N, C-alpha and C positions, 0 to 999 in steps of 0.2 A: 670357743668356734662349736657349734653343735655337729656332731656325724653325720655324714648321708648313709643312710642304710637301706637296703632292697626289701626287706620282708615287708609286706602290707597283712593288713587285719581288716573283714568287710565289717562294713555298718549294720547294724541291726535294725537301722531305722527307715521305713520307708513310707513315701507321700503315700496320706489315704485317697484322696480325689483328685491326684494330678495324672497329667499323661505322660507327661516327661520323666524321666531317670534320673535321680540323686544319684553324682559319679564324685561328691564330697568325701573323703573319710576324714574319722576326729583327727588322728595324725598326722595330717598333710596341712593343719592350718598353720599360721603363724600370728602373731600380734606384729603390731610397729614399729615396736622398740628391738625386734628379734628376739623377745627371750624365748620363743619356741622356733624351732630352724624353719627358713624359704630355702626350699629344696629346688631342685630342677624336677620337669615332668617324670615321672616314671619311676622317681627314688623316692620311697616311704619309709619313714625309720618305726623299726618294732616297737611296739608297744612298752616293753616291757624296758625297753632299754633307757625309756624316759623316765625320770625321777617322780614319783607320786604324787606329787601337788601337780604336776604337769598333765601328768593322766588325767587327772580330776578336771582341770582347767577346760584342756581339750574335750572331755566329754562334755561337761557342761556346756560348753559353747555347742558344740554339733545337737547337743537336745534344743536349744535357741532356734540355732537356725531352719531344723524340721520345724520347728514350732513356726517361727515366721513364714517359711515356705507353703505349709499349708493353709496358713491364713493369709496371705495374699493369693495363693492360687483360688482359694475356695471364694474368695472376694470378685476375683474380674474374672477367672476362669479360662477362656482361650485366648485374651487378650495376652496373658503373661506368656511367652515363648522362652523366655530365659531367666534363670540366676543364680550369680556366680561372686565367688567371694575374692574380689580384688586384691593381688599381692599389694604390699607396703610399698611408698616409695623409694627410690634406691637413696640408702646414705652413703654419705663417704666413708673410706675405711677406719677404724677406730686408730688405728694407728700406723704410720708410713712404713711400708716396707713389708707387712703382713700382708698375708694370703687373703683377699677379699670373699665377701662371706658367699657362699654358693648362691647363684642367680643372680649375682650384681653385673655381670658382663655376659656376652656373647661367649668369651671366651673359657670361662669356667663353667658352663652351662652343659649340663650333660645331654641335652635335647641341641642338636643341631639346628640353626637357623634363630633360634630364638634370642631376641636384647632383653636388654634390663627393664623393667619399667619405666615408661619415664616419672618426671615429677609428679605430673599430674592430669590426670585420664583426659582432660578439655573433653566433658561430655556436653554436647550442645544444650544450651536452655538450663543449665545448672549453674546457680550461684558459685561466686568465689569459694573455695575451697577453702577452710581454717584447717590448721594445724592438728592432725588426727594424735591422739592420745594413745597413751601407752597401752590400755587395754581397749582401743576402738577398734572394731572389725569393720572394713568396708567393702559395701555388700551394690553389685549394680544388676538392678532388674531391665530386662529387653523387653519392650512392648512393644506390641503388634498393633499399629494406626493406620495399616492400608487398607482396611474396609470401614474405617469411622467417618462417617457422613453429619453427626448431628452438631459436632462442634471440633472448633477451628486446632490447627496443633499445639498452640501456645498454651491455650485452654484445656485442652487434653490434658497436657505434659502437667502444668499444674495440678490439676484431679488428681491425676496418679501419683505425683510426688508428694502432694500433703497428705494422703490417705496412707499412703504406704510408710512414709516417714512416723505415722501419727502409731502405726502396727507394730512397728519396730520399738518404738520407745515403750510401748504398753509390754513388750517384751525382755527388751535389756537395753538403757541409754548409750552403752556404749556399740550399739548396732547402728553404722551411718549408712544411708542409703541414698541411690544415687538412679533415677530412673531415666532410660535413656528411649526414645522411639525409635522403631525400624527406620521409618523416611531418613530420621537423622543420622544414622548408622551411614545409610546410603550414601547420603550428600555428602557425609566425608569423604568416603573412596573417590565420589565423583569428584570433589576438590582435592585429593590427591596427598589426603591428610591419612595417616596408617597408623598412629598412636593409639589408637584406640584400638584397633584390629590386634594391636602385638600385644596390649594390656590384656584383652580377653582371652588371648593365646595361651598366656601365662596364669589367667585364675582358673578359681577351683569352683568348677558350677555345682551346685545342689539342687538344681531344676534345668530339665533343658528337653524342647520339643525336638531339638534335631538341629539348630540353627547355631549354636553355642559349638557343637561338636564340629559343625563345618567351616565355622570360621577357623578355628584351632589348627583343625590338621591341615587346610588349605593357605592359613599364615605359614605355619613349620615347611611346609612343602615348598611352599613360593620363597622362601627363603635359602631353603636348600636348593632350588634352582638358579635363584640369582648371584648366590654365591659361586658358581660355577660356571654360567653361562651367561652374566649380565649383559654380555658383548652384542648376545644374540638376543634377545626377549624384549620383543615390544611392547607386551601386554601378556597378563595374567589377569583370566574374567572369571570371576563365580556365576554360574550358570544354572540352570534347570528349575525344578519344580520348586527349592528354595527360593529363589528370588521372584517366582510366580505365585508366592503364597498356597502351592499345594502340595509340599512337602509333608512327610511323617516321619518318622523316627527311621523307617528302616528304608527309607529314600536314599537312592545313591547319591553322590557328590559329586555336581559336572563340572568342571574346570575346563577352559578353554585358553589355551598359550599359545600366541602368533610369533612366530621365531623372525627374524630378518634374514631372507637369503637373498638381497640385492647387490651383495656385496662378497661372494662366496666363488673365490677364486679356485683354492686349492682341490675342490671335490664338486660333483654334480649338486645339482639343489636336492634332489631324492636321497643322494647319502646323506647329506647335511641333516635332511628331514626325520630319517630313519635313523641316525646315528644317536641325535639328540631326544629322539622319541624313547629309544629304547631305555637310556638313560634315565629320562626325566620319568617316564612310568615306574622303573625300577626304584627312583627315591619318590615315588608315591606310597608304595608298599613299604618301604623303610618309616615313611611318615605314619603311617597304618599302626606299624607295630608299636614305635614307638610311643604313643600315646592312646594307645590300647581302645583308639575308636574302629569298630568292625567295619561301620558303613564303606561300603565300597568307593576310593575314587576314582570317579569315571575321569582320565583325563585324555582329554582329546587336542593333537597337536596340529596348528597349521602353519605353513611356510605363507610368508606374506604377498607372494604370487598366487599362490592359489587360494587365499582367504580373498582376493582381489579380483580372481575370474569368478568366484563362487559368488563374489556382492555384484556383479554383472551379470552373471545368469540368474540372477532373483532364487538365489537358491531360499527355499525357506525358513532352513535351518539357520543361517546366516543372520535372515530378517530377524527370526526371534533370538537369536544371540545378543545382536545391536541393540533390541527393543528392551527387553528385559536383564540384559547382563549387566552384572555390577563389577567396574573394574578394580580389582587389588592390587595393580600395578599397572602403570602405563606411561608411554613415553611419548604421548602426543598422537597415537592412531586409533584408540579404539573411542574415547570421547569425541571427536571431532566428529566421527562415520556417524556416532550415536545422536549428536543434535542434528546434525545433516538429515538422518531419518527422521527426528521429531519434525522438523521442519517442512518435510514432502519433498527432500531435493532429490533424495534416491530413491527412484524409482524401477518397477523393470521395463525390457522394453517389450517392442512388439514380437521381435524375434524371441526371445524367451518365454512370452506367453503363447506362442505358438508350439516353441518344444514342449512345454507342459503339456497341450494339447494333444499332443500328436504321441506322447508317453504312453496315452493310455491303450491305445488299441496293441502296440508294441508288447507292454505289459500281458494284454490279454491273452496274447498268442502265448507266452511264456507259460502262464496259468493252465493252457490246454496241454501244454507236455511236460510239465514239473510236477503235476496235481496234488502231491501228497507232501514233496519235499521242500519245496518254495511256493506250492498256492497258496495258501493262508497268507503268507507277505505280500506276494505280489497282489494278491485280489485286495487287499488292502490298499495299496497304493495305486493300483489302476484306477480306484474309486477319487480315493482321496487328491491325486496330483493334477488330474482334469478340473476336480471342483476347484482348487484353487487356483489354477488357470483363469476359470471363470471369473472369480473372486477380482483377481489383477485385471482382468480384459474390461471390469464393470469402473473399476479405477481406484481400488484398495490395495494394501498390501498385503502379501501371502501371511493368513492366521499359522496358527503352529497348529499340529493335526489336531489336538485334541479341542480347539476352539474352532476347528472347519464347521463341522455341520451346524454348530449356533449361529455362528455367521451366516451360512447357508440360509438359515430359516430366515433371520432376521430379514435379509436384504430382500433374497427372490419369493419367498414364500408373503411374509408379512407385507414388505413395502412396495414393492413394483410388483409382485403378482403373479411373473411370470412360471412357478414352478410349485406343482403340487405337494403338499407335506409328505406322501409316501415317501417320497426320493429323500427325503430328509431321514426319513426312518431306514433307508438302506444302507446309508452310508453311515449312522449310528451302530447301528447290527453289524457291521463288519469291524470297525471301530473295537467295540464291545468284545467280540470273540476274539481278536487279535491279541487285546491287552489281557483278557481270560487265560490265553494260552500262553503268554508270555509271562506272567506273574505267577503261573503254575495252577490259576483258581480254576480251567477245564485243562484235563490232563489230554485227551485226546479229542477228535473230531471225525466224525463218522463220513461215510462216502457220500450217504444221502443229503448230508450238511452241507457238504462241499458243492454235491451238485446242484442245490437250491441256493446257494451263495453266487455260484457262475451263473446260474441263469440271471438273478437279479443285480448283477454287477454288470451284465452285458447290456439287460435293457436298462442300467442306470447309466452307461455311457450312454449308451444311445441319446436317453432324454438329454444330458447334460450337452449331448452336442449339437443338440436343438435350442437348448438353454444359448449356447454360445452364439447359435445365429440370432436370437434374439435379443441380445445384448448388442449384435454388431450393426442391430438393425435400429434400435433405440438410440445408439450414437449416432448411428448417420441420419438418423430425423433430426436430432440435437443441433448435430454442426450444421445442419440444411439452416435449422432454423437461427441459429446463433449469427451463422455468416450475413444471411438476410438482416437480420436484425443489427448486428454490429454495422453494416454497409449504410442502413436506411439512417441511421441514428446519425454516423457521421457526416451524409449528405446534408443532413437536415440542419447539421450544426456551422456548416461553410455556409448555406443559405440565409441562417441567422445573421454572420457576418458580411455578407452580401447584399443588407436588406432586408429579406423576404422571413419575416417573422414565424408566418403559418404556413404549411403547405400539404395538402391529404396524401396519401400513400399515394392513391391512384394516379396523381398530377406530379411524381417527384420526378419520375423520367423525363418526363416532355420540361420541367423545370429545369433538371440538371444540363440536359440539351440548350437551351434556349439561352439561359443566364450563365452558363460554363465552359459548356464546347462550343456554340456560337459565337461566344467574345474571346475564345484561344486560351482561356486561363486553363484550361483543361484538353488534353490531347484526345482526338477523335477515338481512338482504339478503346479507352476505358468506357465510353458509351455500349459498346459492343460488349464488355466486361460485365456490365452492371445489367444490360438484357439478360445476358446468360443466367446471371445471378436472380433475377428475378421472375423469368422461366423454371428454374428449379424449384423455387417455392412455388410455382405455380402446381407440379407436376405432385409435388409432396403433398400439398392440400385437397388434392385429387387422388391421391393412392396409388399413381403409376409414376413415379420415380424410380431409376435405377442405379447402380451402382457405377455406370458409365456415367450417368447422369450429375452424380453427388461429385467423382475423379474429377470431370470436368470443371463444374464450379469452384471445385477446390483452389485449382490449378488456374483458372481465370481471374479469380478473387483476390490472389495475391499481390497482385501490381498495383491491382486499383486501391486495395486500402491500405499500402504504401504510400501511395501516392498522395491519396485523399486527406493521410494524417499529417504528411507533410508539409501538405497543402494548409492545413486547419492549424497548424503551430506556426507557420508561418504569418498568416492572416492574425490568429491572435496578438503575435507578437508585433505585428505593426500596428495593432488597436490599440495593444498596451504602451507602447511608446507615445504615442498621441495624447496617452491621459497622464504623462507626467510632465513635471515642473521641474526643471534642473536649476538648483541657486547654487552662487559662487558668493559664501561670506568670509572675508579675510583669504586665508589659503587653504580653505576645505570646501568642499563641495556636498552639497546635499539634494535630495529627492522628495517631490510630494505627488505622492500617486492619488489621483482624483478617479475615483467608482462611483458608483450612482448615487450611494448617499454617505459614503464615508472617506475618509482619507489617510493614507498613509504615508507616515514622515520619517525619514531617514538622515538622520543630521549629518554623519559623517560617512559619508560613500566609502572612504578606505579604511574606517577604522576594522579593527580585527572581530571586535566583541558583536559589530552586526546589531547595535540596538533600535529598535523600531516602536514608532507610535504611531497611534491611531487619533482620531478627532472627525467628529461629525460634521457633514456638509450641509449649512443652515439653507435656508429658500432663496434668503439673497445673495449665495455663493458665498459665505464669510466661513471660515472651522470654528468648531465650537473648541472646547476644552482640549489638551492632548492627553492621551493617557497611556499607559507603558502598554505594549503589544510583545507581537516575537513573530519570525520569521513564518512558525508554520501556520499560524493564523493569517497574516499576509496571502501566503499562498493559497490557503483553502479559500478566502476570499476573493483571489485573482479567478481561480477557477470555477469558480458560481456566479462570477459579477456577468454581466452584461457590458462588452467593453463599447464605447464610442467609437463613430465614423469619426466624428469632427469634437474639440474642447474647444469650448468658451469660455474665458477666463473673467468673470465681474471685478471691477473696480476691488469690492471689499477684503479680496484675496492677499490684494499688494500691502494690504494693510496689515493682513497677517504676518506676510512675510517679514516684515520691518518686526513686527512683533516676537517672531521666533528667532529670527536670522540678524536683526539689525540695521538699522537703516541704510545701512552701506551694501547691501546685500544686494546679487546683480541676477538677471533672471536672464540664462540662454534660451535665445528666441528661436534656435532651431531645431528645438525638439515640437516646436507647434504645427 
């Protein structure tokens, strides 16, 4: 067994054209057979403690890896976000009873939270792995495909894989490469597959733009947290600029942890949050010291009840976390919410929108009293938060702070032409100044600058307030038009079923009254509701509509539309029954639905598979050859068909019934 030592020597080779840093040291490498020691994170052997032949072998390998890195980065540039040497597959101990090789199990690893590397990485898109030779070194190349639009994922993966393999072979046949697309890595997390994350955490990076370091420290920290608090941890999520494609080597590593507080009995929820939070943040500092990763691990801890409240209040930070976050651990909380957000099922309430809008004025007052100490921060949010409220009122989820100016310009300046571009520039300037101060690019801000920004922000708030009214007016107009059009369309459909195929819009009310009200089919009160909707539409056309008119029309229309929809469905259902021929053949029941030009045949109504066929209806009333169909096609045909008031069956159909169901088939006459 090789000894684990602590002293390290620095590599003299640096990548010439890469922005990533090489953190691989020659003496920390290992071969597949274990001829060089496999060491825990942070443990590096002293160079002079290795045999001379081993020192030469590691030095040669270091040079080859540096050459490989430089060629790959030079070839693909910013597409390459990480290159790392994978640990060898776990091998069983040579002799039972002896201590295993360091790094084989979590118990023997000096870095808490790390587990033994899995037998195979399971990289998506990679061919089945061949056993590694004794001198083979496996290298993982992480490729950013998030901005690729010219080719599909499979084509992109194949292109990178083949070229990278050729580069490796040209340097040394023992360099075994695996290309991994960033979206495939994220998909592994979405599918709750964490082997790759463990593998990357134990690997030795030779090129990194920040992603590998983030995964490494997050994976170690996650396992430390789960080992101590697994009962309470619901989700551990990687977020921030890393998952949005905006990270740099100096970016903070943002992680979010959601704690289950729904079954806390021995302490208050606040006590639970603060107790776990302090320990978890301490573990983050420990993980940083252990790995030597200097980027700040920015840890946010939420209890489940607070997270849910923030979600209901449409907090843009929570919306952003759900949209961009990558779950490194999830017990069925984060991913369902993420999917609901993608489907548009999580939407801000009107109360939340009003809160966002009103917060602008409150923040403006605070700016005036805390001008220098808090002025810059509040001025930024005073402009940002009402802007997000306007975007939410328009019908979109709240964007991230950095995205808000772009969304504001795209929607209200370019598309709807409701806003002048100068107001977007005010918001952009506020955002820039805040960022410059936050990152230290701007050390101070003068009183005159603050005065101008305060004046611009006050004018901006007034303009956004006006925009808010414009959006509401636009929605009001659209709601009246949609209400009117929906009502008229339903009435037209009902009249068609009553035998009236065409009716001018100016005659709709009169025909509705004569055919449906006077005949007693529709109650008299719904005529008044229809007249109210027509009257509201006329006021809209003349530009004389008021909010009271709109509210009254909405109130009156609810009952009318519900009644008309129910009536229409009942009427179509009865018409559809008239179009059906029900047949008994043996112990089974079949059904033929006769539409305008085609018929649908169900041979066994009680069968679970629901097999359906369709046949063309010939001019003599007979059926053409039956072809396989589906329930979706059947329902679509019914929805678009003109259903008959009466059904007449010609003699040839009886011959078809015999042909399909046998000469002893019986027709149930009560359906006619």
